[in-house]
DRENDO-1510 file (C-alpha; in Angstrom, 1 decimal, always signed):
<recs>
REC; n; res; u; v; w
REC; 1; MET; -0.1; +0.0; +0.3 .
REC; 2; ARG; +1.3; +3.3; -0.7 .
REC; 3; GLU; +1.9; +6.4; +1.7 .
REC; 4; ASP; -1.3; +8.1; +0.1 .
REC; 5; GLU; -3.6; +5.1; +0.4 .
REC; 6; ALA; -2.5; +4.0; +3.6 .
REC; 7; MET; -3.1; +7.9; +5.0 .
REC; 8; ARG; -6.6; +7.3; +3.2 .
REC; 9; ALA; -7.4; +4.3; +5.0 .
REC; 10; TYR; -6.6; +4.9; +8.3 .
REC; 11; GLY; -8.2; +8.5; +8.4 .
REC; 12; TYR; -10.8; +10.0; +10.3 .
REC; 13; CYS; -13.8; +12.2; +9.8 .
REC; 14; GLU; -11.3; +15.3; +10.5 .
REC; 15; ARG; -9.0; +13.8; +7.5 .
REC; 16; ILE; -8.9; +16.5; +4.5 .
REC; 17; GLY; -6.1; +15.0; +2.7 .
REC; 18; ASP; -3.0; +13.2; +2.5 .
REC; 19; HIS; -0.4; +15.3; +4.4 .
REC; 20; LEU; +1.3; +15.3; +7.5 .
REC; 21; TRP; -1.3; +18.3; +9.3 .
REC; 22; ASP; -4.8; +17.0; +7.9 .
REC; 23; GLU; -6.3; +15.9; +11.3 .
REC; 24; PRO; -5.2; +19.0; +13.3 .
REC; 25; TRP; -7.5; +18.9; +15.8 .
REC; 26; ASN; -7.3; +15.1; +16.1 .
REC; 27; ALA; -3.4; +15.6; +16.6 .
REC; 28; VAL; -2.8; +18.0; +18.9 .
REC; 29; THR; -5.7; +17.3; +21.0 .
REC; 30; ASN; -3.1; +14.2; +22.3 .
REC; 31; GLY; -1.8; +17.2; +24.1 .
REC; 32; ALA; -4.1; +16.7; +26.6 .
REC; 33; PHE; -3.1; +13.0; +27.3 .
REC; 34; LEU; +0.4; +14.6; +28.4 .
REC; 35; LEU; -1.1; +17.1; +30.2 .
REC; 36; ALA; -2.7; +14.3; +32.2 .
REC; 37; ALA; +0.5; +12.1; +32.6 .
REC; 38; PHE; +2.1; +15.5; +33.7 .
REC; 39; ALA; -1.0; +16.5; +36.1 .
REC; 40; ALA; -0.9; +12.7; +37.6 .
REC; 41; TYR; +3.2; +12.7; +38.1 .
REC; 42; ARG; +3.0; +15.5; +40.3 .
REC; 43; LEU; +0.5; +14.1; +42.3 .
REC; 44; TRP; +2.4; +10.8; +42.5 .
REC; 45; ARG; +5.7; +12.8; +43.6 .
REC; 46; ARG; +3.0; +14.7; +46.5 .
REC; 47; ALA; +2.2; +11.1; +47.8 .
REC; 48; GLY; +5.8; +10.5; +48.4 .
REC; 49; GLY; +7.2; +8.9; +44.7 .
REC; 50; HIS; +7.4; +5.7; +45.7 .
REC; 51; ASP; +4.4; +3.6; +44.0 .
REC; 52; ARG; +6.4; +1.8; +41.1 .
REC; 53; PRO; +3.0; +0.6; +39.4 .
REC; 54; ALA; +1.4; +3.8; +39.6 .
REC; 55; LEU; +4.9; +5.5; +38.3 .
REC; 56; ILE; +4.5; +2.8; +35.4 .
REC; 57; LEU; +0.8; +3.7; +34.4 .
REC; 58; ILE; +1.4; +7.1; +34.2 .
REC; 59; LEU; +4.3; +6.8; +31.7 .
REC; 60; LEU; +1.8; +4.5; +29.7 .
REC; 61; VAL; -0.8; +7.3; +29.2 .
REC; 62; GLY; +2.2; +9.7; +27.9 .
REC; 63; ALA; +3.3; +7.2; +25.4 .
REC; 64; ILE; -0.4; +6.9; +24.8 .
REC; 65; GLY; -0.5; +10.4; +23.9 .
REC; 66; ILE; +2.8; +10.3; +21.9 .
REC; 67; GLY; +1.3; +7.0; +20.0 .
REC; 68; SER; -1.6; +8.5; +18.8 .
REC; 69; PHE; -0.2; +11.9; +18.0 .
REC; 70; LEU; +2.0; +9.7; +15.3 .
REC; 71; PHE; -1.2; +8.2; +13.8 .
REC; 72; HIS; -3.3; +10.9; +14.1 .
REC; 73; THR; -0.5; +12.8; +11.6 .
REC; 74; ARG; +1.2; +9.9; +9.7 .
REC; 75; PRO; -1.6; +6.8; +10.0 .
REC; 76; GLN; +0.5; +3.8; +8.9 .
REC; 77; PRO; +0.8; +0.3; +10.0 .
REC; 78; TRP; +3.6; +1.3; +12.7 .
REC; 79; THR; +2.0; +4.2; +13.9 .
REC; 80; LEU; -1.6; +2.2; +14.2 .
REC; 81; ALA; +0.3; +0.1; +16.4 .
REC; 82; ALA; +2.4; +2.9; +18.3 .
REC; 83; ASP; -1.3; +4.3; +18.7 .
REC; 84; VAL; -3.2; +0.6; +19.9 .
REC; 85; ILE; -0.6; -1.1; +21.8 .
REC; 86; PRO; -0.1; +1.6; +24.8 .
REC; 87; ILE; -4.2; +1.8; +25.2 .
REC; 88; GLN; -4.3; -2.0; +25.7 .
REC; 89; LEU; -1.3; -2.4; +28.4 .
REC; 90; PHE; -2.5; +0.5; +30.2 .
REC; 91; ALA; -6.1; -0.8; +30.2 .
REC; 92; PHE; -5.3; -4.0; +30.9 .
REC; 93; SER; -2.1; -3.5; +33.5 .
REC; 94; TYR; -4.9; -1.2; +35.3 .
REC; 95; PHE; -7.2; -4.1; +35.9 .
REC; 96; ALA; -4.8; -6.3; +37.3 .
REC; 97; LEU; -3.6; -3.1; +39.5 .
REC; 98; ALA; -6.9; -2.6; +40.5 .
REC; 99; LEU; -7.4; -6.3; +41.7 .
REC; 100; VAL; -4.5; -6.3; +43.6 .
REC; 101; ARG; -4.8; -2.3; +44.6 .
REC; 102; PHE; -8.7; -2.3; +45.2 .
REC; 103; VAL; -9.9; -5.9; +45.8 .
REC; 104; GLY; -7.2; -6.7; +47.6 .
REC; 105; LEU; -6.4; -10.4; +45.2 .
REC; 106; GLY; -3.3; -12.4; +45.3 .
REC; 107; PRO; -1.0; -12.6; +42.3 .
REC; 108; ALA; -2.0; -16.1; +41.3 .
REC; 109; ALA; -6.0; -14.6; +41.7 .
REC; 110; THR; -5.0; -11.6; +39.6 .
REC; 111; ALA; -3.5; -13.2; +37.2 .
REC; 112; LEU; -6.4; -15.3; +36.3 .
REC; 113; GLY; -9.1; -12.8; +36.3 .
REC; 114; THR; -7.0; -10.1; +34.3 .
REC; 115; ALA; -6.7; -13.4; +31.8 .
REC; 116; ALA; -10.5; -14.0; +31.9 .
REC; 117; PHE; -11.1; -10.1; +31.5 .
REC; 118; PHE; -8.7; -10.3; +28.9 .
REC; 119; VAL; -11.0; -12.9; +26.7 .
REC; 120; PHE; -13.9; -11.2; +28.1 .
REC; 121; ALA; -12.9; -8.1; +26.2 .
REC; 122; LEU; -12.0; -10.3; +23.0 .
REC; 123; SER; -14.9; -12.1; +23.1 .
REC; 124; LEU; -17.7; -8.9; +23.6 .
REC; 125; GLY; -15.7; -6.8; +20.8 .
REC; 126; TRP; -16.2; -9.2; +18.4 .
REC; 127; GLY; -19.2; -10.4; +19.3 .
REC; 128; ALA; -20.9; -6.5; +19.5 .
REC; 129; ALA; -18.7; -5.9; +15.8 .
REC; 130; SER; -20.4; -8.4; +14.2 .
REC; 131; PHE; -24.0; -6.9; +14.9 .
REC; 132; LEU; -22.6; -3.0; +14.1 .
REC; 133; PRO; -22.3; -1.5; +10.6 .
REC; 134; PRO; -18.7; -1.2; +9.7 .
REC; 135; GLY; -18.8; +2.3; +10.9 .
REC; 136; LEU; -19.3; +1.9; +14.3 .
REC; 137; ARG; -17.2; -1.5; +14.6 .
REC; 138; GLY; -14.2; +0.3; +15.9 .
REC; 139; SER; -15.9; +1.2; +19.4 .
REC; 140; ALA; -17.0; -2.1; +20.0 .
REC; 141; GLY; -13.7; -3.2; +21.6 .
REC; 142; TYR; -13.7; -0.7; +24.7 .
REC; 143; ALA; -17.3; -1.7; +25.9 .
REC; 144; ALA; -15.4; -4.2; +28.5 .
REC; 145; PHE; -13.6; -1.4; +29.7 .
REC; 146; LEU; -16.7; +0.5; +29.9 .
REC; 147; LEU; -18.5; -2.3; +32.3 .
REC; 148; GLY; -15.3; -3.0; +34.0 .
REC; 149; LEU; -15.2; +1.0; +35.2 .
REC; 150; TRP; -18.7; +0.4; +36.4 .
REC; 151; GLY; -18.4; -2.8; +38.0 .
REC; 152; MET; -14.9; -1.8; +39.6 .
REC; 153; ALA; -16.9; +1.3; +41.5 .
REC; 154; GLY; -19.9; -0.9; +42.1 .
REC; 155; VAL; -16.9; -3.4; +44.4 .
REC; 156; LEU; -14.9; -0.3; +45.9 .
REC; 157; TRP; -18.6; +1.0; +46.7 .
REC; 158; ARG; -19.2; -2.0; +49.0 .
REC; 159; ARG; -15.9; -2.3; +50.7 .
REC; 160; GLU; -15.1; -0.2; +53.6 .
REC; 161; GLY; -13.2; +2.9; +53.4 .
REC; 162; SER; -12.8; +2.8; +49.7 .
REC; 163; ARG; -15.7; +5.2; +49.1 .
REC; 164; GLU; -14.0; +7.9; +47.5 .
REC; 165; THR; -12.1; +6.0; +45.4 .
REC; 166; ALA; -15.4; +3.9; +44.0 .
REC; 167; ARG; -16.6; +8.1; +43.2 .
REC; 168; ILE; -13.8; +8.7; +41.4 .
REC; 169; VAL; -14.0; +5.5; +39.2 .
REC; 170; ALA; -17.2; +5.8; +38.9 .
REC; 171; LEU; -16.6; +9.4; +37.4 .
REC; 172; ALA; -14.2; +8.1; +35.3 .
REC; 173; GLY; -17.2; +5.5; +33.8 .
REC; 174; LEU; -19.7; +8.4; +33.2 .
REC; 175; VAL; -16.9; +10.1; +31.7 .
REC; 176; PHE; -15.9; +7.4; +29.5 .
REC; 177; ALA; -19.2; +6.4; +28.3 .
REC; 178; LEU; -19.5; +10.2; +27.1 .
REC; 179; SER; -16.3; +9.7; +25.7 .
REC; 180; LEU; -17.5; +6.0; +23.9 .
REC; 181; THR; -20.3; +8.0; +22.0 .
REC; 182; PHE; -18.3; +10.6; +20.5 .
REC; 183; ARG; -15.9; +8.6; +19.3 .
REC; 184; THR; -18.7; +6.4; +18.0 .
REC; 185; LEU; -20.4; +9.0; +16.5 .
REC; 186; ASP; -17.5; +10.8; +14.5 .
REC; 187; GLY; -18.3; +8.6; +11.3 .
REC; 188; PRO; -22.5; +8.9; +11.2 .
REC; 189; LEU; -22.3; +12.9; +11.6 .
REC; 190; CYS; -18.9; +13.7; +9.5 .
REC; 191; GLU; -21.7; +15.0; +6.9 .
REC; 192; SER; -23.1; +17.6; +9.0 .
REC; 193; PHE; -20.0; +18.2; +10.9 .
REC; 194; PRO; -16.8; +17.9; +8.9 .
REC; 195; LEU; -14.4; +18.6; +12.0 .
REC; 196; GLY; -16.1; +15.4; +13.2 .
REC; 197; THR; -15.7; +14.2; +17.0 .
REC; 198; HIS; -12.7; +12.0; +17.3 .
REC; 199; TRP; -10.9; +15.0; +19.1 .
REC; 200; LEU; -13.9; +15.2; +22.1 .
REC; 201; TRP; -12.5; +11.3; +22.6 .
REC; 202; HIS; -9.2; +12.1; +23.1 .
REC; 203; LEU; -9.9; +15.1; +25.5 .
REC; 204; LEU; -12.3; +13.1; +27.5 .
REC; 205; ASN; -10.0; +10.2; +27.3 .
REC; 206; ALA; -7.4; +12.3; +29.1 .
REC; 207; THR; -9.4; +12.9; +31.9 .
REC; 208; VAL; -10.6; +9.1; +32.3 .
REC; 209; LEU; -6.9; +8.5; +32.5 .
REC; 210; HIS; -6.1; +11.1; +34.7 .
REC; 211; LEU; -9.2; +10.0; +37.1 .
REC; 212; LEU; -7.6; +6.7; +37.0 .
REC; 213; LEU; -4.6; +7.5; +37.8 .
REC; 214; ARG; -5.8; +9.7; +40.5 .
REC; 215; ALA; -7.4; +6.7; +42.6 .
REC; 216; ALA; -4.8; +4.5; +42.3 .
REC; 217; ILE; -2.6; +6.8; +43.8 .
REC; 218; LEU; -5.0; +7.8; +46.3 .
REC; 219; GLN; -5.4; +4.0; +47.4 .
REC; 220; GLY; -1.7; +3.8; +47.5 .
REC; 221; PRO; -0.4; +0.2; +47.3 .
REC; 222; VAL; -0.7; -3.0; +49.8 .
REC; 223; GLN; +1.2; -4.6; +51.8 .
REC; 224; PRO; +4.1; -7.0; +50.5 .
REC; 225; ASP; +3.1; -9.7; +53.2 .
REC; 226; ALA; +0.0; -9.4; +54.3 .
REC; 227; GLY; -2.3; -8.5; +51.4 .
REC; 228; SER; -4.1; -5.8; +53.3 .
REC; 229; ARG; -4.0; -2.5; +51.9 .
REC; 230; ARG; -1.8; +0.5; +53.4 .
REC; 231; GLY; -3.6; +3.6; +54.4 .
REC; 232; SER; -4.0; +6.1; +51.9 .
REC; 233; PRO; -0.6; +8.2; +51.2 .
REC; 234; THR; -0.2; +11.5; +52.7 .
REC; 235; ILE; -0.5; +14.3; +49.9 .
REC; 236; ARG; +1.5; +17.2; +50.8 .
</recs>
């Protein structure tokens, strides 16, 4: 496939040609991910700066912004990979961290739970896509993550001392639902709104990721020997 053909094949509603800045809003709004990562990093430092799993997630959010920027300025198979891989790594890594940090599972149960969620996400994405028109199938793969956020918020709400974390995760779920709506409407609304709505997906998703990072940092890591949650870190 020639470069110009690849640009058109991967383009969103906003793409008006085959050049670097032919998706300007979709490109520049990826800066929101970098801002979300920077804000979370500052919170991480104020919480003590010793939470390595949270730091890895922060770095993944930064990678999401960079990979998505590359894809929306030069859509090619390799930039598609740079866009998708950090997103998937963050999603399943955060789910594993949530099982440990929010639910209190051990390593074996966390590994099994994360593997089960991976299979569930693939199955739900493929199943939903088979019932959707081609223009809407790209959003089907995110349905499991939306259910996962609301499910985790429900679990946290029932756990003593986790109500604040539950509120943050529930809010992240609500924002993600709105974000997914705008991602889905990018194609159907293209004729009446040529700018598209995918850039709103970027802005809202950056908000979602910051909320999730905030929840993880404020909840704090678990004791490695007891499996019980540490006290929430002091934010200075």
